[in-house]
MDAnalysis code that builds the backbone (N, CA, C; Angstrom):
import MDAnalysis as mda
import numpy as np

u = mda.Universe.empty(696, n_residues=232, atom_resindex=np.repeat(np.arange(232), 3), trajectory=True)
u.add_TopologyAttr("name", ["N", "CA", "C"] * 232)
u.add_TopologyAttr("resid", np.arange(1, 233))
u.add_TopologyAttr("resname", ["MET", "LYS", "LEU", "SER", "THR", "LEU", "LEU", "GLN", "CYS", "SER", "LEU", "LEU", "SER", "LEU", "VAL", "SER", "GLY", "PHE", "SER", "HIS", "GLU", "ASN", "LEU", "HIS", "ARG", "ARG", "THR", "SER", "SER", "CYS", "ASP", "PRO", "SER", "ALA", "LEU", "ASN", "THR", "THR", "VAL", "GLY", "THR", "TYR", "TYR", "VAL", "LYS", "GLU", "ASN", "GLU", "THR", "ILE", "SER", "GLY", "LEU", "SER", "ARG", "ILE", "THR", "ASN", "ARG", "GLY", "ILE", "CYS", "ASP", "ILE", "ALA", "ARG", "LEU", "ASN", "ARG", "MET", "ALA", "ASP", "ALA", "MET", "ILE", "PRO", "LEU", "TYR", "THR", "ASP", "GLN", "LYS", "LEU", "LEU", "ILE", "PRO", "PRO", "GLU", "SER", "CYS", "GLN", "PRO", "ASP", "ASN", "SER", "THR", "CYS", "LEU", "THR", "VAL", "HIS", "HIS", "PRO", "GLY", "ALA", "THR", "TYR", "ALA", "ASP", "CYS", "VAL", "LYS", "GLY", "GLY", "PRO", "HIS", "THR", "TYR", "TYR", "THR", "ILE", "LYS", "GLY", "ASP", "THR", "LEU", "ARG", "TYR", "ILE", "ALA", "LEU", "LYS", "LEU", "ASN", "LEU", "THR", "THR", "GLU", "ALA", "LEU", "GLN", "SER", "THR", "ALA", "GLN", "GLY", "ASP", "ASN", "VAL", "ASP", "ALA", "GLU", "VAL", "GLU", "ALA", "GLY", "GLN", "PHE", "VAL", "LYS", "LEU", "PRO", "GLN", "CYS", "SER", "PRO", "SER", "THR", "CYS", "SER", "PHE", "HIS", "PRO", "ILE", "THR", "PHE", "THR", "TYR", "GLY", "THR", "TYR", "LYS", "ASP", "ILE", "ALA", "ASP", "LYS", "VAL", "GLY", "ALA", "THR", "VAL", "GLY", "GLN", "ILE", "MET", "ALA", "VAL", "ASN", "PRO", "THR", "TYR", "ASN", "TYR", "THR", "SER", "VAL", "ALA", "LYS", "GLY", "GLU", "GLY", "ALA", "VAL", "ILE", "THR", "VAL", "PRO", "GLY", "SER", "CYS", "GLU", "TYR", "THR", "GLY", "SER", "ASN", "ILE", "THR", "VAL", "ILE", "SER"])
u.atoms.positions = np.array([
    [18.550, -5.567, -1.992],
    [17.838, -5.962, -0.855],
    [16.631, -6.981, -1.580],
    [16.567, -8.244, -0.767],
    [15.676, -9.117, -1.080],
    [14.431, -9.045, -0.281],
    [13.367, -9.401, -0.736],
    [12.220, -9.705, -0.106],
    [12.207, -10.669, 0.842],
    [11.567, -10.561, 2.019],
    [11.665, -11.725, 3.035],
    [10.450, -12.646, 2.597],
    [10.897, -13.841, 2.961],
    [9.998, -15.246, 2.769],
    [8.546, -14.829, 2.968],
    [8.279, -14.122, 4.288],
    [6.901, -13.780, 4.692],
    [6.266, -12.793, 3.615],
    [7.096, -11.828, 3.039],
    [6.570, -10.749, 2.227],
    [6.212, -11.532, 0.944],
    [7.203, -12.461, 0.449],
    [6.872, -13.011, -0.689],
    [5.767, -13.933, -0.798],
    [5.753, -14.587, 0.504],
    [4.417, -15.397, 0.453],
    [3.135, -14.821, 0.496],
    [3.141, -13.495, 1.067],
    [2.084, -12.544, 1.058],
    [1.630, -12.129, -0.235],
    [2.648, -11.825, -0.976],
    [2.465, -11.196, -2.440],
    [2.084, -12.420, -3.216],
    [2.540, -13.650, -3.223],
    [2.263, -14.786, -3.976],
    [0.757, -15.134, -3.684],
    [0.322, -14.933, -2.477],
    [-0.999, -15.375, -1.997],
    [-1.979, -14.330, -2.713],
    [-1.481, -13.070, -2.664],
    [-2.542, -12.034, -3.452],
    [-2.769, -12.414, -4.798],
    [-1.732, -12.649, -5.615],
    [-1.849, -12.825, -6.952],
    [-2.087, -14.390, -7.327],
    [-2.158, -15.254, -6.429],
    [-2.423, -16.636, -6.894],
    [-3.709, -16.700, -7.448],
    [-3.654, -17.705, -8.596],
    [-4.902, -17.839, -9.289],
    [-4.820, -16.874, -10.555],
    [-3.912, -15.990, -10.644],
    [-4.008, -14.854, -11.826],
    [-2.816, -14.999, -12.608],
    [-2.383, -16.142, -13.123],
    [-1.270, -16.056, -14.026],
    [-1.604, -15.535, -15.351],
    [-0.503, -15.129, -16.107],
    [-0.695, -14.460, -17.254],
    [-1.577, -15.207, -18.169],
    [-1.318, -16.644, -18.205],
    [-2.150, -17.262, -19.144],
    [-3.651, -17.463, -18.735],
    [-3.855, -17.602, -17.441],
    [-5.330, -17.496, -17.009],
    [-5.842, -16.010, -17.390],
    [-5.228, -14.968, -16.924],
    [-5.621, -13.617, -17.326],
    [-5.961, -13.350, -18.834],
    [-5.185, -13.957, -19.787],
    [-5.267, -13.776, -21.128],
    [-6.404, -14.531, -21.571],
    [-6.678, -15.744, -20.869],
    [-7.960, -16.535, -21.293],
    [-9.064, -15.766, -20.820],
    [-9.160, -15.097, -19.727],
    [-10.225, -14.444, -19.164],
    [-10.481, -13.213, -19.954],
    [-9.612, -12.274, -20.322],
    [-9.675, -11.035, -21.140],
    [-10.049, -11.326, -22.638],
    [-9.360, -12.403, -23.228],
    [-9.714, -12.633, -24.654],
    [-10.975, -13.168, -24.855],
    [-11.775, -13.810, -24.052],
    [-13.118, -14.387, -24.176],
    [-14.052, -13.533, -23.458],
    [-13.677, -12.481, -22.936],
    [-14.639, -11.625, -22.192],
    [-15.717, -10.767, -23.056],
    [-16.884, -11.006, -22.494],
    [-18.022, -10.218, -23.179],
    [-18.456, -9.113, -22.483],
    [-18.218, -7.869, -22.755],
    [-18.302, -6.600, -21.893],
    [-19.899, -6.471, -21.816],
    [-20.747, -6.968, -22.575],
    [-22.036, -6.662, -22.416],
    [-22.698, -7.700, -21.264],
    [-21.650, -8.849, -20.979],
    [-22.278, -9.802, -20.035],
    [-21.840, -9.314, -18.596],
    [-21.010, -8.387, -18.397],
    [-20.496, -8.064, -17.129],
    [-21.552, -7.384, -16.244],
    [-21.265, -7.493, -14.869],
    [-21.975, -6.959, -13.857],
    [-21.550, -5.500, -13.689],
    [-22.029, -4.384, -13.978],
    [-21.631, -3.027, -14.010],
    [-22.186, -2.417, -12.639],
    [-22.724, -3.172, -11.860],
    [-23.173, -2.392, -10.532],
    [-22.031, -2.217, -9.442],
    [-22.232, -1.381, -8.705],
    [-21.313, -1.340, -7.404],
    [-22.081, -1.888, -6.258],
    [-21.621, -2.939, -5.717],
    [-22.231, -3.793, -4.516],
    [-21.494, -3.586, -3.376],
    [-22.031, -4.121, -2.126],
    [-21.314, -4.202, -0.758],
    [-21.017, -5.637, -0.601],
    [-20.124, -5.869, 0.470],
    [-19.711, -7.124, 0.845],
    [-19.213, -6.955, 2.447],
    [-19.422, -7.949, 3.162],
    [-19.017, -8.013, 4.448],
    [-18.093, -9.206, 4.766],
    [-16.860, -8.784, 5.108],
    [-15.752, -9.586, 5.126],
    [-15.947, -10.797, 6.025],
    [-15.671, -11.942, 5.654],
    [-15.696, -13.255, 6.429],
    [-14.639, -13.325, 7.368],
    [-14.566, -14.309, 8.505],
    [-13.578, -14.482, 9.282],
    [-12.312, -14.938, 8.555],
    [-11.164, -14.556, 8.612],
    [-9.968, -15.082, 8.189],
    [-9.874, -14.773, 6.585],
    [-10.858, -14.023, 6.095],
    [-10.717, -13.870, 4.547],
    [-9.740, -12.815, 4.237],
    [-9.217, -13.115, 2.996],
    [-8.073, -12.206, 2.506],
    [-8.534, -11.538, 1.051],
    [-7.962, -10.412, 0.862],
    [-8.564, -9.741, -0.499],
    [-8.185, -10.623, -1.744],
    [-7.135, -11.538, -1.577],
    [-7.142, -12.584, -2.749],
    [-8.178, -13.375, -2.813],
    [-8.704, -13.749, -1.720],
    [-9.794, -14.817, -1.755],
    [-11.005, -14.106, -2.140],
    [-11.280, -13.035, -1.805],
    [-12.311, -12.058, -2.060],
    [-12.185, -11.738, -3.478],
    [-11.321, -11.499, -4.078],
    [-11.148, -11.317, -5.476],
    [-11.435, -12.438, -6.377],
    [-11.111, -13.519, -5.803],
    [-11.557, -14.742, -6.595],
    [-12.917, -15.030, -6.646],
    [-13.648, -14.906, -5.480],
    [-15.026, -15.002, -5.471],
    [-15.864, -14.293, -5.952],
    [-15.451, -12.887, -5.959],
    [-16.241, -11.892, -6.694],
    [-15.877, -11.586, -8.019],
    [-14.862, -12.233, -8.693],
    [-14.309, -12.022, -9.945],
    [-14.031, -10.494, -10.085],
    [-13.272, -9.862, -9.267],
    [-12.953, -8.552, -9.425],
    [-11.265, -8.490, -9.122],
    [-10.624, -7.607, -9.707],
    [-9.484, -7.406, -9.434],
    [-8.980, -7.005, -8.058],
    [-7.803, -7.419, -7.491],
    [-7.275, -7.020, -6.022],
    [-7.313, -5.448, -5.972],
    [-6.507, -4.802, -7.118],
    [-6.369, -3.422, -7.075],
    [-7.736, -2.514, -7.520],
    [-8.509, -3.285, -8.140],
    [-9.934, -2.549, -8.312],
    [-10.576, -2.514, -7.125],
    [-10.687, -3.589, -6.258],
    [-11.274, -3.537, -5.004],
    [-10.652, -2.459, -4.189],
    [-9.130, -2.465, -4.086],
    [-8.572, -1.501, -3.093],
    [-8.784, -0.260, -3.431],
    [-8.916, 0.184, -4.581],
    [-9.059, 1.600, -5.270],
    [-10.521, 2.178, -5.002],
    [-11.501, 1.214, -5.193],
    [-12.841, 1.708, -5.159],
    [-12.938, 2.017, -3.510],
    [-12.434, 1.013, -2.693],
    [-12.476, 1.360, -1.219],
    [-11.312, 2.236, -0.519],
    [-10.657, 2.942, -1.353],
    [-9.686, 3.970, -1.099],
    [-8.696, 3.438, 0.065],
    [-8.323, 2.137, -0.141],
    [-7.433, 1.430, 0.711],
    [-6.006, 2.288, 0.952],
    [-5.599, 2.453, 1.948],
    [-4.260, 2.786, 2.121],
    [-3.255, 1.948, 1.585],
    [-3.473, 0.533, 1.648],
    [-2.478, -0.385, 1.209],
    [-3.451, -1.657, 1.089],
    [-3.314, -2.398, -0.156],
    [-4.147, -3.402, -0.371],
    [-3.668, -4.627, 0.423],
    [-2.490, -4.581, 1.103],
    [-1.971, -5.734, 1.881],
    [-2.374, -5.714, 3.292],
    [-2.939, -4.486, 3.812],
    [-3.511, -4.550, 5.066],
    [-4.309, -5.647, 5.326],
    [-4.266, -6.520, 6.223],
    [-5.167, -7.422, 6.475],
    [-6.516, -7.096, 6.699],
    [-7.456, -7.812, 6.110],
    [-8.940, -7.507, 6.227],
    [-9.410, -8.102, 7.658],
    [-10.512, -7.516, 8.151],
    [-11.093, -7.796, 9.545],
    [-12.493, -8.345, 9.412],
    [-12.901, -9.320, 10.288],
    [-14.272, -9.789, 10.152],
    [-15.404, -8.534, 10.305],
    [-16.178, -8.799, 9.254],
    [-17.413, -7.845, 9.093],
    [-16.946, -6.456, 8.615],
    [-15.838, -6.516, 8.167],
    [-15.480, -5.071, 7.555],
    [-16.286, -4.964, 6.001],
    [-16.849, -3.796, 5.967],
    [-17.949, -3.561, 4.783],
    [-16.906, -2.978, 3.596],
    [-17.085, -3.708, 2.459],
    [-16.310, -3.166, 1.384],
    [-17.274, -2.994, 0.229],
    [-16.905, -2.012, -0.532],
    [-17.537, -2.039, -1.836],
    [-17.057, -2.863, -2.779],
    [-17.800, -3.392, -3.661],
    [-17.349, -4.258, -4.753],
    [-17.512, -3.608, -6.051],
    [-16.513, -3.253, -6.887],
    [-16.442, -2.588, -8.049],
    [-17.132, -3.394, -9.041],
    [-17.659, -2.660, -10.229],
    [-17.909, -3.460, -11.506],
    [-17.319, -4.314, -11.973],
    [-17.646, -5.349, -12.745],
    [-16.586, -6.471, -13.350],
    [-15.898, -5.667, -14.365],
    [-14.849, -6.228, -14.780],
    [-14.000, -5.742, -15.864],
    [-13.334, -6.909, -16.678],
    [-13.244, -6.698, -17.940],
    [-12.633, -7.646, -18.787],
    [-11.054, -7.788, -18.414],
    [-10.436, -6.743, -17.879],
    [-9.001, -6.748, -17.492],
    [-8.831, -6.218, -16.123],
    [-9.057, -7.271, -15.138],
    [-9.052, -7.140, -13.599],
    [-7.509, -6.677, -13.236],
    [-7.397, -5.868, -12.366],
    [-5.960, -5.462, -12.047],
    [-5.526, -6.309, -10.678],
    [-4.652, -6.818, -10.651],
    [-4.364, -7.516, -9.532],
    [-2.791, -7.288, -9.109],
    [-2.294, -6.269, -9.802],
    [-0.769, -5.922, -9.313],
    [-0.390, -4.326, -9.167],
    [-0.907, -3.599, -10.040],
    [-0.433, -2.329, -10.002],
    [-0.563, -1.406, -8.621],
    [-1.384, -1.799, -7.789],
    [-1.504, -1.062, -6.581],
    [-0.585, -1.600, -5.564],
    [0.024, -2.769, -5.765],
    [0.873, -3.255, -4.642],
    [2.436, -2.629, -4.651],
    [2.883, -2.489, -3.174],
    [4.182, -1.870, -3.050],
    [5.027, -3.093, -3.002],
    [6.057, -3.365, -4.194],
    [6.877, -4.446, -4.083],
    [8.097, -4.058, -4.465],
    [9.233, -5.076, -4.163],
    [10.401, -4.859, -4.429],
    [10.788, -4.913, -5.864],
    [11.594, -3.930, -6.526],
    [11.821, -4.018, -7.974],
    [13.407, -4.471, -7.891],
    [13.849, -5.484, -8.720],
    [15.210, -5.796, -9.028],
    [15.841, -4.566, -9.419],
    [17.109, -4.370, -8.959],
    [17.721, -3.262, -9.343],
    [17.557, -1.791, -8.866],
    [16.446, -1.844, -8.214],
    [16.037, -0.416, -7.805],
    [17.043, 0.200, -6.534],
    [16.990, 1.364, -6.481],
    [17.900, 1.984, -5.378],
    [17.017, 2.441, -4.363],
    [17.504, 1.965, -3.075],
    [16.983, 2.449, -1.747],
    [17.622, 3.039, -0.924],
    [16.830, 4.084, -0.359],
    [17.751, 5.220, 0.370],
    [18.278, 4.797, 1.890],
    [18.948, 5.672, 2.512],
    [19.494, 5.621, 3.915],
    [18.705, 6.480, 4.754],
    [17.697, 7.335, 4.147],
    [16.921, 8.231, 4.968],
    [15.785, 8.755, 4.221],
    [14.848, 9.325, 4.950],
    [13.673, 9.791, 4.250],
    [13.724, 11.294, 4.102],
    [13.410, 11.611, 2.862],
    [13.617, 12.930, 2.569],
    [12.346, 13.777, 3.002],
    [12.379, 14.853, 3.763],
    [11.433, 15.659, 4.178],
    [10.565, 15.305, 5.417],
    [10.907, 14.011, 5.945],
    [10.102, 13.624, 7.052],
    [9.117, 12.648, 6.684],
    [8.050, 12.272, 7.623],
    [7.990, 12.687, 9.059],
    [9.234, 11.860, 9.832],
    [8.964, 12.134, 11.286],
    [10.026, 11.513, 12.167],
    [9.848, 10.008, 12.489],
    [8.447, 9.752, 12.595],
    [7.883, 8.421, 13.032],
    [6.801, 7.754, 11.983],
    [6.707, 6.483, 11.997],
    [5.933, 5.752, 11.339],
    [5.139, 5.041, 12.402],
    [3.601, 4.985, 12.119],
    [2.864, 4.248, 13.190],
    [2.400, 2.893, 12.532],
    [2.897, 1.702, 13.353],
    [2.773, 0.502, 12.754],
    [1.375, -0.085, 12.536],
    [1.046, -0.926, 11.674],
    [-0.376, -1.518, 11.421],
    [-0.181, -3.049, 11.398],
    [-1.286, -3.633, 11.443],
    [-1.353, -5.240, 11.650],
    [-0.633, -5.563, 10.125],
    [0.185, -6.631, 10.324],
    [0.725, -7.208, 9.115],
    [2.108, -6.391, 8.746],
    [2.469, -5.384, 9.359],
    [3.746, -4.792, 9.172],
    [5.039, -5.709, 9.782],
    [6.363, -5.659, 8.891],
    [7.342, -6.215, 9.413],
    [8.311, -5.040, 9.059],
    [9.483, -4.953, 9.731],
    [10.466, -3.910, 9.549],
    [10.730, -3.895, 7.853],
    [11.044, -5.170, 7.287],
    [11.273, -5.132, 5.831],
    [10.288, -4.509, 4.854],
    [8.867, -4.645, 5.319],
    [7.972, -4.028, 4.733],
    [7.708, -2.665, 4.856],
    [7.943, -2.278, 6.182],
    [7.996, -0.678, 6.422],
    [9.040, -0.097, 5.611],
    [10.064, -0.664, 5.406],
    [11.361, -0.008, 4.915],
    [10.916, -0.048, 3.341],
    [10.262, -0.837, 2.838],
    [9.956, -0.950, 1.361],
    [8.988, 0.134, 1.034],
    [8.052, 0.439, 2.031],
    [6.852, 1.333, 1.805],
    [7.577, 2.816, 1.890],
    [8.739, 2.723, 2.692],
    [9.250, 4.206, 2.772],
    [10.594, 4.201, 1.777],
    [10.705, 3.324, 0.980],
    [11.861, 3.223, -0.019],
    [13.117, 3.481, 0.737],
    [13.267, 2.871, 1.731],
    [14.391, 2.648, 2.601],
    [15.107, 1.385, 2.662],
    [16.608, 1.173, 2.751],
    [16.993, -0.047, 3.022],
    [16.559, -0.709, 4.398],
    [16.554, -1.810, 4.551],
    [16.220, -2.425, 5.612],
    [17.312, -2.081, 6.761],
    [18.540, -1.966, 6.475],
    [19.580, -1.556, 7.415],
    [19.531, -0.094, 7.875],
    [18.921, 0.758, 6.882],
    [18.723, 2.202, 7.464],
    [17.779, 2.084, 8.470],
    [16.429, 1.445, 8.296],
    [15.493, 1.415, 9.345],
    [15.833, 0.866, 10.540],
    [16.686, -0.407, 10.522],
    [17.152, -0.831, 11.730],
    [17.976, 0.246, 12.584],
    [18.579, 0.967, 11.840],
    [19.454, 1.882, 12.645],
    [18.633, 2.730, 13.537],
    [17.356, 2.869, 13.326],
    [16.527, 3.837, 14.328],
    [15.403, 2.995, 14.942],
    [15.063, 1.770, 14.226],
    [13.864, 1.117, 14.873],
    [14.466, -0.047, 15.670],
    [13.605, -0.542, 16.762],
    [14.165, -1.517, 17.540],
    [13.660, -2.761, 16.988],
    [14.461, -3.944, 17.033],
    [14.109, -5.198, 16.632],
    [15.213, -5.476, 15.587],
    [15.668, -7.025, 15.970],
    [16.812, -7.284, 15.113],
    [16.230, -8.337, 13.942],
    [15.122, -8.878, 14.059],
    [14.425, -9.792, 13.080],
    [13.582, -8.788, 12.056],
    [14.163, -8.622, 11.024],
    [13.193, -7.490, 10.016],
    [12.113, -8.167, 9.287],
    [11.816, -9.538, 9.633],
    [10.930, -10.325, 8.929],
    [9.725, -10.744, 9.816],
    [10.017, -10.414, 11.261],
    [9.045, -10.700, 12.133],
    [7.775, -9.621, 12.294],
    [6.770, -10.138, 12.357],
    [5.642, -9.026, 12.423],
    [5.879, -8.359, 13.491],
    [5.702, -6.895, 13.321],
    [5.925, -6.064, 14.360],
    [4.432, -5.790, 15.134],
    [4.418, -5.597, 16.293],
    [3.156, -5.133, 16.977],
    [2.580, -4.119, 16.512],
    [1.147, -4.074, 16.167],
    [0.406, -2.874, 15.652],
    [0.278, -1.739, 16.670],
    [0.042, -0.620, 16.229],
    [0.176, 0.513, 17.219],
    [1.266, 0.959, 17.847],
    [2.416, 0.793, 17.171],
    [3.680, 1.273, 17.795],
    [4.297, 2.252, 16.961],
    [5.114, 3.252, 17.498],
    [5.785, 4.384, 16.880],
    [7.248, 3.995, 16.502],
    [7.660, 3.783, 15.283],
    [8.787, 3.531, 14.762],
    [9.578, 4.572, 14.305],
    [10.788, 5.076, 14.940],
    [11.661, 6.233, 14.556],
    [12.136, 5.958, 13.309],
    [12.168, 7.006, 12.416],
    [12.682, 6.767, 11.118],
    [13.964, 7.746, 10.945],
    [15.035, 7.182, 10.125],
    [16.028, 8.015, 9.796],
    [15.861, 9.027, 8.707],
    [16.005, 10.321, 9.118],
    [15.687, 11.520, 8.301],
    [16.778, 12.071, 7.567],
    [16.578, 12.559, 6.243],
    [17.783, 13.385, 5.613],
    [17.706, 14.754, 5.906],
    [18.738, 15.239, 6.094],
    [19.010, 16.569, 6.565],
    [20.218, 17.375, 5.766],
    [19.938, 18.389, 5.013],
    [18.828, 19.165, 5.035],
    [17.917, 18.529, 3.882],
    [16.409, 18.587, 4.005],
    [15.653, 18.028, 2.959],
    [14.068, 18.660, 3.255],
    [13.098, 18.518, 2.486],
    [11.803, 19.133, 2.701],
    [10.808, 18.437, 1.800],
    [9.656, 18.614, 2.395],
    [8.426, 18.084, 1.622],
    [7.457, 19.085, 1.702],
    [6.421, 19.305, 0.863],
    [5.379, 20.309, 1.041],
    [4.268, 19.251, 1.450],
    [3.356, 19.864, 2.374],
    [2.054, 18.922, 2.876],
    [0.878, 19.633, 2.436],
    [0.000, 19.030, 2.158],
    [-1.291, 19.550, 1.636],
    [-2.318, 18.490, 1.918],
    [-3.725, 19.133, 2.184],
    [-4.838, 18.161, 2.301],
    [-5.424, 17.869, 1.089],
    [-5.916, 16.724, 0.872],
    [-6.774, 16.503, -0.284],
    [-8.046, 15.676, 0.315],
    [-9.230, 15.486, -0.599],
    [-10.086, 14.682, -0.367],
    [-9.946, 13.310, -1.120],
    [-9.744, 12.212, -0.520],
    [-9.323, 10.821, -1.096],
    [-10.401, 10.259, -1.489],
    [-10.847, 10.364, -3.020],
    [-11.929, 9.907, -3.571],
    [-11.816, 8.485, -4.365],
    [-10.445, 8.303, -4.803],
    [-10.386, 6.897, -5.394],
    [-8.940, 6.774, -5.378],
    [-8.720, 5.440, -5.456],
    [-7.145, 4.946, -5.639],
    [-6.647, 4.394, -4.226],
    [-5.384, 4.219, -4.280],
    [-4.589, 3.889, -3.155],
    [-3.568, 4.722, -2.677],
    [-2.870, 4.714, -1.516],
    [-1.775, 5.497, -1.429],
    [-0.571, 5.348, -2.433],
    [-0.579, 4.253, -2.828],
    [0.583, 4.072, -4.115],
    [0.244, 5.007, -5.272],
    [-0.912, 4.852, -5.634],
    [-1.386, 5.839, -6.748],
    [-1.020, 7.501, -6.439],
    [-1.362, 7.784, -5.343],
    [-1.027, 9.183, -4.758],
    [0.396, 9.462, -4.731],
    [1.250, 8.376, -4.044],
    [2.713, 8.611, -4.046],
    [3.342, 8.688, -5.299],
    [2.904, 7.854, -6.316],
    [3.421, 7.876, -7.526],
    [3.336, 9.218, -8.228],
    [2.247, 9.990, -7.961],
    [1.871, 11.282, -8.678],
    [2.586, 12.475, -7.841],
    [2.776, 12.380, -6.613],
    [3.255, 13.612, -5.958],
    [4.755, 13.479, -5.539],
    [5.360, 12.347, -5.673],
    [6.755, 12.433, -5.449],
    [7.095, 12.193, -4.022],
    [6.309, 11.128, -3.420],
    [6.512, 10.792, -2.004],
    [6.532, 9.199, -1.954],
    [6.395, 8.756, -0.763],
    [6.312, 7.250, -0.620],
    [4.792, 6.819, -0.016],
    [4.696, 5.659, -0.092],
    [3.466, 5.203, 0.602],
    [3.650, 5.181, 2.160],
    [4.757, 4.861, 2.577],
    [5.132, 4.912, 3.931],
    [4.897, 6.302, 4.476],
    [5.448, 7.453, 3.666],
    [5.225, 8.818, 4.198],
    [3.785, 9.160, 4.403],
    [3.098, 8.806, 3.473],
    [1.523, 9.129, 3.516],
    [0.893, 8.474, 4.674],
    [1.435, 7.112, 4.960],
    [0.732, 6.351, 6.046],
    [1.143, 7.060, 7.306],
    [2.309, 7.351, 7.415],
    [2.698, 8.084, 8.594],
    [2.266, 9.360, 9.002],
    [1.790, 10.238, 8.018],
    [1.178, 11.456, 8.465],
    [-0.335, 11.245, 8.621],
    [-0.940, 9.999, 8.151],
    [-2.376, 9.726, 8.477],
    [-2.342, 8.394, 9.172],
    [-1.887, 8.299, 10.184],
    [-1.891, 7.103, 11.132],
    [-3.055, 6.213, 11.441],
    [-4.194, 6.988, 11.446],
    [-5.529, 6.204, 11.913],
    [-6.253, 5.829, 10.619],
    [-5.910, 6.152, 9.219],
    [-6.735, 5.962, 8.025],
    [-6.351, 4.516, 7.690],
    [-7.570, 3.831, 7.403],
    [-7.282, 2.397, 6.595],
    [-7.940, 2.490, 5.264],
    [-9.098, 2.619, 5.199],
    [-9.855, 2.492, 4.237],
    [-11.473, 3.154, 4.295],
    [-12.242, 3.408, 3.250],
    [-13.417, 4.016, 3.497],
    [-14.318, 3.162, 2.677],
    [-15.468, 3.025, 2.953],
    [-16.645, 2.391, 2.168],
    [-17.766, 3.337, 1.813],
    [-17.323, 4.705, 1.912],
    [-18.461, 5.579, 1.691],
    [-18.670, 5.551, 0.061],
    [-19.765, 6.208, -0.335],
    [-20.097, 6.231, -1.783],
    [-18.997, 6.751, -2.593],
    [-18.998, 5.890, -3.700],
    [-17.962, 6.371, -4.788],
    [-17.963, 8.043, -5.068],
    [-16.760, 8.542, -5.328],
    [-16.712, 10.055, -5.333],
    [-16.689, 10.727, -4.089],
    [-16.859, 9.854, -3.222],
    [-16.783, 10.904, -1.746],
    [-15.493, 10.082, -0.980],
    [-15.208, 10.711, -0.126],
    [-13.991, 10.221, 0.733],
    [-13.358, 11.053, 1.887],
    [-12.586, 10.430, 2.641],
    [-11.910, 11.271, 3.749],
    [-10.922, 12.083, 3.265],
    [-10.622, 13.093, 4.285],
    [-9.637, 14.101, 3.967],
    [-8.279, 13.710, 4.622],
    [-7.145, 13.586, 3.793],
    [-5.999, 12.977, 4.197],
    [-4.984, 14.076, 4.007],
    [-3.951, 14.223, 4.517],
    [-2.713, 14.971, 4.457],
    [-1.677, 14.316, 3.523],
    [-1.304, 15.061, 2.402],
    [-0.319, 14.241, 1.309],
    [0.859, 15.147, 1.341],
    [2.319, 14.307, 1.572],
    [3.365, 14.992, 1.115],
    [3.811, 14.924, -0.102],
    [4.327, 16.012, -0.690],
    [4.780, 15.951, -2.046],
    [6.022, 16.728, -2.241],
    [6.585, 16.571, -3.433],
    [7.837, 17.360, -3.976],
    [8.851, 17.272, -2.735],
    [9.124, 15.976, -2.426],
    [10.085, 15.799, -1.295],
    [11.362, 15.825, -2.042],
    [12.501, 16.675, -1.453],
    [13.737, 16.848, -2.213],
    [14.901, 17.168, -1.009],
    [16.131, 17.058, -1.481],
    [17.069, 17.593, -0.702],
    [17.402, 19.140, -0.730],
    [17.627, 19.732, 0.171],
    [17.873, 21.220, 0.017],
    [19.153, 21.652, 0.411],
    [20.198, 20.618, 0.257],
    [21.456, 21.078, 0.163],
    [22.410, 19.975, -0.460],
    [23.674, 20.055, -0.527],
    [24.490, 19.128, -1.147],
    [25.314, 18.059, 0.096],
    [25.288, 18.729, 1.161],
    [25.851, 17.767, 2.111],
    [24.850, 17.246, 2.974],
    [24.199, 16.084, 2.723],
    [23.351, 15.344, 3.368],
    [23.806, 14.395, 4.435],
    [23.115, 14.578, 5.638],
    [23.652, 13.785, 6.886],
    [22.105, 13.054, 7.089],
    [22.281, 11.876, 7.872],
    [21.106, 11.303, 8.451],
    [20.960, 11.355, 9.972],
    [19.741, 12.026, 10.157],
    [19.370, 12.400, 11.699],
    [18.461, 11.599, 12.206],
    [17.982, 11.477, 13.519],
    [16.981, 10.698, 13.810],
    [16.613, 11.234, 15.317],
])
């Protein structure tokens, strides 16, 4: 599966200005004693992006996303959104929180353990939703409406998901105090899309560091039989 042109442009926009050469130059000449180590606040301006905010504040995209406990760093910002600005770092992180296609990776035909639907957000396309759920775009198209997988999907819509049967996940609440959904998903054996699907109204929080919202997290998602079928 190849990333859509739209998704490629979005990801390139996020990391623009942060080439390996530039990053090496910043980190090799960085003086830790000269860094701003305070946590500040910032109100997003009209049409501002997280990559632009990263550049003007000299903070990493993922450092900003994690301190604000963003569900996904690629969710578009909105005007007057209040964000926490993390301390400066000699090694700003602009990539490890992003959900991206990996060449050679295997994508599934169904979601293990559920849920049954995904609630769309601003900026979603069927291709990106499939990526967040570790699904092939063809598998998602089999249950979701829409022929153009690269067209932005209207926010606030429920998209039906193909589910693996038999399969299961365990679901439990946590207090989300730091990180992104990708960080959580990598730890518990779920996907970013599954976490977003069971917490459809959560986006981010700007409460104090160490505090956070309670979210429901699926984990230990696995097949429970050998004869797997796709149901919807």
